[in-house]
N, C-alpha and C positions, 0 to 999 in steps of 0.2 A: 551799362546806358538802359534808360528808361526804352521798351520795347517801340511805347505807342512814339517812340520818336524814332521815326526809320534815319540810318547813316547814309549820306549821301553817295552814290556808287561815283568815286570820281576817276579810278583804274580796270586797266586789260588785265589779260594776261593773257597772251599767247603763245599755243601751247601744238603740234605738229604729231597729228593720227590719220591711223589709214585713211584712208579716203573710204572703203568698207564698213569701219565701225563709226567714223563720221555717220556714213548716211542709215546704217543702223540704228544709229542710240537719238540722231535726231528725230527720226519714224518712232521709237519708238516715246518719244516723249512725247509728238503730235497727236498717239491713238493716247496717249496717259493725257493732255487738254493738259501738253506745260509747256514751260523750251527748255531748248537743251539749256541755253545760261539758267534759269532758275534754276537744273537739278546742280550742273556746277558749282553753284555758289553751296546748293545743299549742302556737296559733300564736302566743302571747304569747310562750313559754319561744324557738321559736322565729326570731317577730323582735327582741325582745330581742338574740339571741345575735347577730343579723348587725348590729343598727347599735351594738352599742357594742361589733365589731370595730372597720368602718368610723369606728369613732368613735375609737379606739387607733391607728388607724395614719394617724389627721387630727392629733394631737397633737402627731410629732415629721415631721416633711414633707421626705425629701429636699434636698439645694439641685441 
């Protein structure tokens, strides 16, 4: 995908976490001038990239 064209955000992911963890996470995000949603999306992108690379590597194992 061309990075100059942003993918439309059209889905939601609902998660349940501990109130204290949520509050700490949101507070740190605010201190870092970012949003909780942005950081969760960043985590998902990094997670997918890491695991998709691992899956590609396991498709063609060396003899």
